[in-house]
N, C-alpha and C positions, 0 to 999 in steps of 0.2 A: 162455569164450564171452562175446562182447560185440557191440555194434553197431559195424560197421566203416564204414558209409556213412550219413550223415545228410543228408536233403534238407530244405532251407529254401526255402519258396515266399514270394516277396515281390512286391508290386505296384510298378510304376514310380512310382506316386504316393506310396508310403510313405517314411518316414524311414529312417535307418540302425538304428533300435532293434532290430527283429527280427533283422536281419543280425548285429549285434554280439552279441546274445544267442545266436544259433546258433553263432557262433564260440566263445564261452565254453563252451557245452555240449559242442561237439565236442572242444574241448581237454580237457575233464574226462575223457573216455574215450579220447582219442587216436584219434579217428575222422576219416575223410575227410569234408569238407563239400561237398555239391553244392548250388549255389544256382540256383534258377529264377526269373528276373525276368520277370514277366508284364505285358503291356500289352494291354488289351481293346480290340479294334478298334471304331472308330466305325461304327455301322450305316449302310448306304447310305440315301439319301433315298428316300422312297416317295410324296411328294406329287405333284400334277400339274405342279409346277415342277421335278421331278427333273432333267430335262435341263439346266435352267439352273443348278441347284445342284451338278451333278456335279463341275464343276471345283473349286469350293470344298471339296467333300467330299474329293476326291483330295488337295488341298493339306493339309487337316486330317489325313488319314491319313499323309501323308508327314511332317508335323510330329511326329506321334506316334511314327512309326518312328524318326525322328532322335532324339527324346527317349529312346526305349528304348535305342538304341545308346550314347547319352551315359551313361545310367544304368548300363548294363553295364560301361562303362569305369570308372565310379566304384566299383562293387562290386568289380571286378577289382583296383583299387588298394587298397581296404580289405583284401581277402583277402591280397594280397601283403604288406602291412604286418604282418598277423597271423602270417606265416610258418607258417600251417597248411596241411596238404595239402587242396587245394580246387580246384573248378572252377566255372565260371558259364556259364549259357546264358540267352539272352534270346529270348522268343517273343512275336510280335505275333499274337494269336489272336482269332478270332471268338468272341463270347460263348457261342454254342451248342456250341463245340468245346473250351471251356476245361477241363472235367472230363476229357475224353479226353486232352488234352495233358498234364495233370497225371498222369493214370494211366500214360501211356506213359513219362513221366520217372521216376515213383516206382517203377517195376518194378526199377530198378537201385539201390535204396536199402533200408536195413533199417527205417527209420522216417522219417515225414514230420513236420516241426515246424510247428505253427501258433502263432506268437508272438502277444503281446498286441495288436499293431497289426492283424495279419491277423484275429485273433479278433474285433476290433471292426468289421471290414468284413464284414457279414453275407452280402452277395451273393457275394463272392469266397471267403469261408470255406466256404460251402456247396459251391461248385464244387470246392474243394480236398478237402473231406471225401469227396465223391462220387468224385472221381478216384482218391484213394488207397484208400479202403475198398471201393469197388465195382469200379472199372475194373482196379486192380492188386492189390487185397486186401493192401495193405501197411499196417501199423499207423500210427496217428497219435498224436502227443503234443500235446495242446492245452494251451497255457500262457496262462492269463488274466492273470497278473501276473509280470513278470520277477523280482521280488524273491524269489519262492518257487521259481524254476525250477531243476531239477537233473536230471541223468541218473544220479545216484548217490544215490537216496533211501535214507534210513535206516529210515523207517516207511512201509509200503505197505498200503493197504486194497485187497484183491483181492475184487471183487464176484463172487459165484458163484451161478448158478441151475441148473447142470447142463446147460445148452444148448451147442450147437456153437460159438456165437459166444464164450461165456465160456471154453470150452475153448481155442479159438484164441488168445484174449487171454492166457490163462495161459501157453501155450507161447511165444508171441511175446515175452512180458515176462520170460522166464526170466533174461536178463542182469540185469534190475532186481531180480527177486525173490531170486535167489541172492546178490546183493551187499548186500541190505538187512539191517539188524540185526533187524527185526521185521516179519513179514508177517501181517496179520489176514485170514484167509479168511472172508469175511463173507457170510452168507445172511440174507435177510429172509423170514419166514414159511416156512421150509423144510418140505418134506414128509418123512415118515418113511421113504419109499422112494425109491430112485434107480435108474433103468433096470430097474425090475422086481425089484430085489434088496432084501431087508429089511436095509438097512444104515443107519447113522447118516449123515445128509447131510453131504457134504464130506470124509468120512474118506478115501475113495479118492484124491481130489485132494491132500489134505494129505500122504498117504503118498508119492504121486508126486513132489511138490515137495520133500519132505524127502529123498528119494533123490538129488535134485540139489543138496542142501545148503542149501535154504531153511529158515529158522527160522519155523515156522508156529504160529499160534494160531487156533483155530476159534471164530468168533463166530456164534451163531444168534440173530437178533434178531426180536422181534415188531414188526410195523408199527404196531400200535395204531390201525389205520384210517387212518394217514397214507400219503401216496404213497411208493412204494419209494425214489424218488430222494431225497426229503427225509430218509428214515430213513438212507440211506447217507451223505448229506452231514453229518447230525448226528453219526453215528458217526465219520466222518473227523475232525471237529473234536474230539470227545471223546478220540480216541486220538492226536491231534496228528500226523496223517498228513502225509507230504510229497507223496504221490501217490495217486491212485485208478487201479486197473487194472480194466477192464471190457470185456465184449463189446459190440459196437455193432450196433444195428438188427436185433434178433431177428425183427421182422416185416417184411413187404414194404414197399417205399417208399410204396405207396398207403396202407396201414394206418398207417404212421408219420405220413404227411401229414395224415390225417383225425383220428386219435386221439392223436397225439403219442407219448409213451412215455418210458421211463426214459432212453434215450440222448439224446433231444431235450432233456429237462429238465436232464440233467447238462451238456450242451453249453451251453445257454442260461444256466444259473445257476452255472456252475463258478466256484469261488473258490480252487481249487488245481489243479495239473497233473493232467490226465486222460489216461491212456494207453488207447487203444481199438483193437480189432481185430475183424474178422468173417471 
């Protein structure tokens, strides 16, 4: 069991860095690489001079569409040189529909990659996260630094809180977990009961993953009053993890926007690859 199709989303404004990283990662696991090149449409003029400006606006849009077509040709050539099984689509999309576009495209992939350059593009990154995690519910691998990127991690920190998002992440990450040499099932301030049963936290999941062949160590950590995300990041460093696997956005979008949360903190301050699902 492994990922068969990897989706890489890149902006028409980005360099080749994320694309070449996606090629390397897809080659690691002999997966098909689907590339979506996005160009965000210039919004229409809304001033009192809109009628006068409309011709210039149309010219700008056409220039952007032409640039998108040229970029798709460049990406196609790079993919052809790689000799990897791959395809590429280019989409000129209105800003408000970008997450929907990503969601429709990611339905036909096993995981969506967010490379270092996309990761630094906060606006587009947010839309890609929403499209994959909410619109299509496809897992995302966020890669803050190409130097540590892999789809064959040896040490994985699996963050576990017993919730449905964490459960989904563990299932979606099975190809990563079963191939790793060491998986640390990590809980922060775990409760002594789980789903109303008087069991040790994490033992059921550990048994489930072990049946799939994963090598599991259970870590129950005190937060010591520190944020959960900080406790997880510190533990990932201590165990020299190659990747963190976690559930994403356990609360509603509104609560996440107002209060933040573990997911938001891990995304904004990630220093190693983070695999997320919901």
